[in-house]
matplotlib code that plots the C-alpha trace (Angstrom):
import matplotlib.pyplot as plt

x = [-16.1, -14.2, -15.7, -17.3, -18.3, -20.3, -18.4, -18.3, -21.0, -20.7, -22.2, -25.9, -26.1, -28.6, -27.9, -29.7, -31.8, -29.2, -26.2, -27.6, -28.4, -24.7, -23.3, -25.2, -24.4, -20.4, -21.1, -22.6, -19.7, -17.1, -19.1, -18.9, -15.2, -14.5, -16.5, -14.3, -11.3, -12.7, -13.5, -9.6, -8.3, -5.9, -5.4, -1.3, 0.4, 4.1, 5.9, 8.7, 11.3, 10.2, 10.1, 11.9, 13.4, 14.5, 14.8, 16.6, 15.6, 17.3, 17.7, 16.1, 15.7, 14.8, 13.6, 12.6, 9.9, 11.6, 14.9, 16.9, 18.9, 19.1, 19.0, 19.5, 16.1, 16.2, 12.9, 12.0, 11.4, 8.3, 7.2, 3.5, 1.6, -0.9, -3.1, -1.9, -4.9, -3.8, -0.6, -0.5, 2.1, 2.4, 4.6, 5.4, 7.6, 7.8, 9.9, 10.8, 9.8, 8.7, 6.7, 7.6, 6.7, 6.7, 6.0, 5.4, 7.3, 7.0, 10.1, 12.1, 9.9, 6.5, 4.9, 1.7, 0.8, 1.7, 1.4, 2.4, 3.2, 2.8, 5.4, 5.0, 2.2, 2.1, -0.5, -1.4, -1.5, -3.1, -3.4, -6.2, -4.7, -7.4, -6.1, -2.8, -1.9, 1.7, 3.3, 5.8, 9.2, 8.3, 10.0, 8.4, 10.0, 9.4, 10.8, 11.0, 12.1, 12.7, 14.7, 12.1, 12.5, 15.9, 15.8, 14.4, 13.7, 10.8, 10.5, 8.3, 6.0, 5.2, 4.7, 2.7, 1.1, -2.1, -2.4, -4.7, -3.9, -3.1]
y = [-16.2, -17.4, -17.1, -20.1, -19.5, -22.1, -23.8, -22.3, -22.7, -22.9, -20.0, -20.8, -22.9, -22.5, -20.9, -22.7, -20.1, -21.9, -20.8, -17.2, -17.2, -18.0, -15.4, -12.9, -13.8, -13.6, -10.0, -8.8, -10.6, -8.7, -5.4, -5.7, -6.3, -3.2, -1.0, -2.2, -1.3, 2.1, 2.9, 2.3, 4.7, 7.2, 5.6, 4.6, 2.8, 4.1, 1.0, 1.2, -1.4, -3.5, -6.9, -8.9, -5.5, -6.3, -2.6, -3.3, -1.3, 1.8, 2.5, 4.9, 4.4, 6.6, 5.2, 6.3, 4.6, 1.7, 2.4, 0.0, 1.8, 4.5, 7.7, 10.1, 11.3, 12.4, 11.3, 10.1, 13.0, 12.8, 13.5, 14.3, 15.6, 13.4, 13.1, 11.1, 8.7, 5.8, 4.3, 0.6, -1.2, -5.0, -6.1, -10.0, -10.0, -7.8, -8.4, -4.9, -4.0, -0.6, 1.0, 1.8, 4.8, 5.1, 8.3, 9.4, 12.6, 15.4, 17.1, 15.5, 17.5, 17.7, 14.7, 13.6, 10.0, 8.5, 4.6, 3.9, 0.0, -0.9, -3.2, -7.0, -5.9, -7.8, -7.5, -4.5, -0.8, 1.9, 5.6, 7.3, 10.7, 13.2, 14.1, 15.6, 17.3, 16.9, 18.5, 17.4, 17.7, 17.0, 14.6, 11.3, 9.2, 6.9, 7.0, 4.0, 5.5, 2.1, 4.5, 3.7, 0.2, -1.2, -4.7, -6.4, -6.0, -5.6, -7.0, -6.0, -7.6, -4.6, -0.8, 1.0, 4.5, 4.8, 7.9, 9.6, 11.7, 15.6]
z = [-10.6, -13.9, -17.3, -18.7, -22.2, -24.6, -27.3, -30.5, -33.1, -36.8, -38.7, -39.1, -35.7, -33.3, -29.6, -27.2, -24.2, -21.6, -23.5, -23.9, -20.4, -19.5, -22.1, -20.5, -16.9, -18.1, -19.5, -16.1, -14.5, -16.6, -16.5, -12.5, -13.0, -15.2, -12.9, -10.1, -12.0, -13.3, -9.4, -9.1, -11.9, -10.4, -7.5, -7.1, -3.9, -2.8, -1.7, 1.0, 0.8, 4.5, 3.3, 5.6, 7.2, 10.9, 13.0, 16.4, 19.4, 19.8, 15.9, 13.7, 10.2, 7.2, 4.0, 0.5, -1.4, -3.8, -2.3, -0.5, 2.0, 5.0, 3.2, 6.2, 6.0, 2.1, 0.4, -3.0, -5.3, -6.7, -10.5, -9.9, -7.2, -5.2, -2.1, 0.3, 1.4, 3.8, 5.4, 5.8, 7.9, 8.0, 11.1, 11.4, 14.4, 17.1, 20.6, 21.9, 25.2, 23.9, 21.1, 17.8, 16.1, 12.3, 10.4, 6.5, 6.1, 3.4, 2.4, 5.5, 8.0, 7.9, 9.6, 7.3, 9.0, 12.1, 13.1, 16.9, 17.1, 21.0, 22.4, 21.1, 18.6, 15.3, 12.6, 9.8, 11.2, 9.4, 9.5, 7.4, 5.8, 5.3, 1.2, 2.4, -1.0, -2.3, -5.5, -8.1, -7.1, -3.4, -1.4, 0.8, 3.1, 5.8, 9.3, 11.8, 15.0, 17.3, 19.9, 22.6, 23.1, 25.0, 23.9, 20.7, 17.4, 14.8, 11.8, 8.8, 5.7, 3.9, 3.9, 1.2, 1.1, -1.3, -3.4, -5.6, -8.5, -7.4]

ax = plt.figure().add_subplot(projection="3d")
ax.plot(x, y, z, "-o")
ax.set_aspect("equal")
plt.show()
């Protein structure tokens, strides 16, 4: 809801009760918005470079958050510790004849979260993570494993990982 403040008054002018009510309504609205922001404090997202990316059947791709290439499994080194909360993957096109498996990996070994995308499925896919802790200096990567399908391709709109501070 946008703010609609009453017009400015000159010093000494009387503010009408309807104008006071509008000011109070706007302050309530502002308070609600601030409480929402306060609830999100301490959360951040790692964004994986999936926009428009196509992975063909038979391929496996490893990505760093914010990176653009296949990094052969080496993850992004994190500057702070965090607790991972949720993986979200948005698929816009999928002509694969088999499932594609997406995993978040910690230090190139431990699988933190997995999303299985069935053959031909599109939409938003999520995996909830039960406060998996990572430390400063640890690495995160995303693996897209399309080795099971024999034909087709999958195209993504986005991918992100929600985390809270350590």
